[in-house]
C-alpha angles and dihedrals in degrees: 000000000000117000116244114265113256110227126188119204123203121210095272090068090060096039091059088061089062106037128080104208116125089248093052093046091059091046092048093061091055094045092049088056091051090050091051089057091047090055091053091049092243088128137015112239121199139173137170126260083238087071090068091062092048097047100042096065121183088230136022131205129235113252117234131175121248112287116262092248090055091051090051092047092050092048090054094056103024095097092056095035107032093177093057096094095049092048095047093045088053091050090047091050091050091048091054094045089056093052108094110208112143135036117231119236123237089250093054092048089051091053093050091044089058090069090069092053095061107128091224093058116082116208120215107217113213128230138162093288090060090048092052092048090050090052090052093049093046092050097044101036105028098241120155114250097259092049091046089055090054091048092050091047092052094046100043093044089057099245120168096217141011112222120199144147091229124090093205088086090066085084090073097045088119090061100045136356110271125197146145113264108275131207109254099188120081112254095255094053093043092051089050091052092050095044093050095241088133102051098190094047091047091052093050101036104036116011092054094073120092118254117257110291102196114129128199120254119251090252093051094049091049093052092047093048093241113155126219088248091057091049089049090051090053090050091048092049091049093050094046096048100041111099114237125223114225104199123191091236136022126245092261090053096048114112120253112260108244113251121227090259092051090049090052092050092049092048090050092052092050 
């Protein structure tokens, strides 16, 4: 029997579950399908404890569509450069994610934190060996420090592939397989999951995830005439409706994922 594939997710795979941009919506469907397979033990899903710090931001940005002038510019060149829209939408999404506009509440942080307590997600706890590997990768392959930490975490924990929505990791393709998250279900089954034709699967694979947690900036709410009470009502509704995960153990109590070296030592002893 084949061993389950070991997949490492960087922070972008989790962020797409929370954001509402067109790019993230498309990514979310794929990542939900991967999570469904992790729940059924068809794959092993891992991420670093560093991911928690990247995903639980102190502030989040408001999502806006591309400006009208950008749409017109893309339309003018899209026939000759068909990838132009995808590339510019990605840049626009990154620009918005780097714009800090609103502070998260304790309740919202708690909801996001619950993602990292799923019992089908293995956390890679970092130590000096991971730091030294990240330094090596950053120096030799030109990755930024956070990306180098993810790369080191994926490699030393013995993962088969690093999945990300960030092309910077292509620089380390010679060290570990790198790919975008891919849908694992066949199209018919996946469409059934999304349409709710399989009630149990829908409950487990889709309805479990928290509702979108993005909040409008103070300027945007003022221009739209939204009052602070209305914003508070939205927050309250989000917190009340978002399903909570009740894990058997907290993040700090979760066992350290064996690194590839540790696995080799254990196999040798047995």
